[in-house]
N, C-alpha and C positions, 0 to 999 in steps of 0.2 A: 523584484529583488533577485540578485544573483545567488545561486547556490552551488558552491564547488562540489563536484562529484569525483569519486575515484573508485575503482574496483575492477575486477576481472570476471569474466564469465566464459563458459564453454558451451557451444552449441554444436550439435552434430546434425548434418543434413543428409537425408537418404532419399532415394527416388520414391515417389508416391506409390503406394500399393505393395512395396517390397516386404513389409511386415504384416500385411493383411492376413488375418486369420478369421475364419467364420466364428460368429458369436462374440460374446464379451469376455474380457479377461482383465485381471488386475495388472497394472504396470508398476515397475520399480521406480524409485526416485531418480535414478540415472536416466531412465527412459523418458522422463519429463523434459529432458534437455534435447530431445531429438525433434528436429523439424523435417518436414517432407516437402519436396519440390516436384513440379511437373516438368515436362520437356521444355516449357517456355523459360525455365531458369529460376533463379532465386530472387525473391524480393526480401531484402533485409530490413526494410524500413520498420515493419511491425515488430520484428525480433529485437532490433535495437531500441525502439520506443519502449517495449516491455521491460527490457533490462534497465533502462534509465529510470522508468517509473518505480521499479523495484528497489533501486538504489536511493531514491529520495526519502528523506525522513517522513515519518507518519504525520507530523505537523511541524510547522515552522513558527517560531516565536520571534517577536521583534527584539526581545532581550530576555535574559534568564528569569527575571522577576516579573515577567509579563502577566497581567491579570486577565488578558483576553477580552473578548467581546461578550456582552450579555446575550445568551441564547434566545431571549424573549424579545427584547427591544433593539438589540444590535449596538447599543452604546459602547464606546471604547472605555472600558473600566479603568484604564490607565489615566484617562483625562477627566472622567466624571463618575459620579455615583448615580445609578439608576434607581427608580422607585419600584422595580419589579420585586415580587414576593417569590422567594425560592420555595418550591413545593417540597415537602419532605420526601425523601427517597424511600421507596418500598423496602422494608428491612430484608426481604428475601433476595434483593439485588445487591445488598451491601458487600457481599463477597466479591463482586465485580469491580468495586471502587479502586482497588490497587492495580488494575490492569492498564489503565490509561497511562500513556507515555508521560513520564515526568511527574506523575501524581504520587504524592507520598501519603500513604494510608496511616 
């Protein structure tokens, strides 16, 4: 399935070791966009792949009212009804129910 993508991103590349400091330190959000290169040059394949993956939706549905696949038997719930028994959700986890993309609590 084709998925159209669009977006922009900025990456800054600096020579390897230029920011090296002894010990550990916290970095800012802007510093997460810095890549480092060695004398052999830049390899952009990994940076571009990462940006494409970050642009993709969390999940892709066949259509808006998609019922999905049964997580137990794998049957396509749009085409058939499975006989799997849904286990009750631990009530302590119920606060997480609204986090899923497209889920309406």
